[in-house]
C-alpha positions in Angstrom: 124.2 81.9 74.5 124.9 78.6 72.8 128.5 78.4 74.4 127.0 78.9 77.8 125.1 75.6 77.6 126.8 73.0 79.9 127.5 70.6 76.8 129.3 73.4 74.8 130.9 75.3 77.9 132.5 72.2 79.3 134.5 71.2 76.2 135.5 74.8 75.8 136.7 75.3 79.3 138.7 72.0 79.0 140.1 73.0 76.0 141.1 76.3 77.2 142.7 74.6 80.3 144.6 72.2 78.4 145.8 74.8 75.9 147.1 77.0 78.9 148.7 73.7 80.3 150.5 73.0 77.1 151.8 76.7 76.8 153.2 76.6 80.2 155.0 73.2 80.0 156.2 73.6 76.1 156.9 77.2 76.0 158.1 78.3 79.6 159.5 74.7 80.4 157.4 74.5 83.6 156.8 71.1 85.1 154.5 70.6 88.2 154.7 68.4 90.9 151.1 68.0 91.3 147.8 68.9 89.4 144.4 69.5 90.8 141.1 71.0 89.7 137.6 71.7 91.0 134.8 69.8 89.4 135.3 70.1 85.6 138.8 71.4 86.4 139.8 68.1 88.0 138.9 66.3 84.7 141.2 69.0 83.0 144.0 68.1 85.4 143.6 64.3 84.6 143.8 65.3 81.0 147.0 67.3 81.3 148.3 64.2 83.4 147.8 61.9 80.5 145.3 59.8 82.5 142.8 60.4 79.7 143.5 61.4 76.0 142.8 65.0 75.2 140.3 63.9 72.2 138.6 61.5 74.5 138.2 64.2 77.4 136.6 66.7 75.1 134.1 63.8 74.0 133.5 62.9 77.4 132.8 66.4 79.1 130.4 67.1 76.0 128.4 64.1 77.2 128.8 65.0 80.8 127.5 68.6 80.0 124.6 66.8 78.2 123.7 64.4 81.1 124.1 67.4 83.7 121.6 69.5 81.8 118.9 66.9 81.6 116.7 68.6 84.3 114.4 65.5 84.6 111.5 67.9 85.2 113.2 69.3 88.3 113.1 72.8 89.2 116.6 73.3 91.0 119.0 76.0 92.2 122.4 76.3 93.7 123.4 79.2 96.0 126.9 80.0 97.5 126.8 80.8 101.1 129.2 83.2 102.6 129.8 82.0 106.2 132.2 79.9 108.2 129.1 78.5 110.2 129.2 75.2 108.1 127.3 73.4 110.9 124.3 75.8 110.6 124.0 75.1 106.9 124.2 71.4 107.5 121.5 71.6 110.0 119.2 73.7 107.9 119.5 71.5 104.7 118.7 68.5 106.8 115.7 70.5 108.4 114.3 71.7 104.9 115.0 68.2 103.2 111.7 66.3 102.8 109.6 63.9 100.9 108.8 66.7 98.4 112.4 67.7 97.6 115.9 68.0 99.0 118.6 70.4 99.6 122.4 69.6 100.8 125.7 71.1 100.8 127.3 70.4 97.3 130.7 72.4 97.4 133.1 73.1 100.3 135.0 76.1 98.3 136.6 77.7 101.1 136.5 78.2 104.9 134.1 81.0 104.0 132.0 79.9 101.0 129.9 76.9 100.8 127.5 75.9 98.0 124.1 74.5 98.5 121.9 72.9 95.8 118.8 71.0 95.3 115.0 71.5 94.5 114.4 75.2 94.3 111.7 75.5 97.0 114.0 73.7 99.5 117.1 75.7 98.6 115.2 78.8 98.8 113.9 78.0 102.4 117.4 77.4 103.6 118.6 80.6 101.9 115.8 82.6 103.6 116.7 81.1 107.0 120.4 82.2 106.4 119.6 85.7 105.2 117.4 86.2 108.5 120.6 85.3 110.5 122.4 88.0 108.1 124.3 85.3 106.3 125.0 86.5 102.7 123.8 84.1 99.8 124.1 84.6 96.1 122.3 82.4 93.5 124.7 80.7 90.9 123.8 81.1 87.2 123.9 77.4 86.4 121.6 75.2 84.2 120.9 72.6 87.0 121.6 72.0 90.8 125.0 70.4 90.3 127.0 68.0 92.9 123.8 66.9 94.8 121.4 63.8 94.8 119.4 65.3 91.9 122.2 64.5 89.5 122.1 60.8 90.2 120.3 60.2 86.7 123.3 62.1 85.2 125.7 60.2 87.3 124.1 56.8 85.9 124.4 58.1 82.4 128.1 59.1 82.8 129.0 55.6 84.6 127.6 53.9 81.2 129.5 56.5 79.0 132.8 56.0 81.0 132.9 52.2 79.9 133.8 53.5 76.2 137.1 55.2 77.2 140.5 54.1 78.3 142.3 55.8 81.2 145.9 55.4 82.1 147.9 56.2 85.3 148.7 59.8 85.6 152.3 61.0 84.4 151.9 63.7 87.2 150.1 63.2 90.2 146.5 64.5 90.3 145.0 65.4 93.6 141.5 64.7 94.3 139.4 67.8 95.2 137.5 65.4 97.5 140.1 63.2 99.4 143.1 65.5 98.8 144.9 62.4 97.9 146.5 61.6 94.6 144.5 59.4 92.2 145.9 55.9 91.4 143.8 53.5 89.6 140.2 53.0 89.3 139.8 56.6 87.9 136.6 56.0 85.8 134.8 54.8 89.0 136.0 57.9 90.7 134.8 60.0 88.1 131.3 59.0 88.5 131.2 59.5 92.3 132.8 63.0 92.4 132.1 64.9 89.1 128.4 65.0 89.0 
């Protein structure tokens, strides 16, 4: 149970990813042309590419996990939605966001899976409408509604935290999971925008 907390799970996942990369490169002699990852995985990719020192990355993702777990008194939820009808999801999210709460698309995982997140009541209304249209939805077991506007306080904390780390140009191109373009400079600024 302790390991599943974001502040513990994130360093553990990053460490496992980094160890796997080291085995592939050192023991098997593989050298990738590009690296990429999704959310935390992108931080792992940047670490493997030398953009951030491993020790710093572990500390950073531990803090990131702490910041992201701060619920700020918000009852939030995330659901995976299995459909190609992304426009329907967008429209419903806009309709169900109001002064009392928000819901938005937080991840485009594939052409048949989109994730929504936000205040639980707003998210549930979107899910109910989608399920009435016979679109399958599955709640994600997460500690907070990640990748949406509710993470703004976490992003602000992360922005301050990033000032105490050094970043280098990646030795292997790392593709952004948002832009699909390789990272260049200004990595710290991009981390704040894309990783919360």
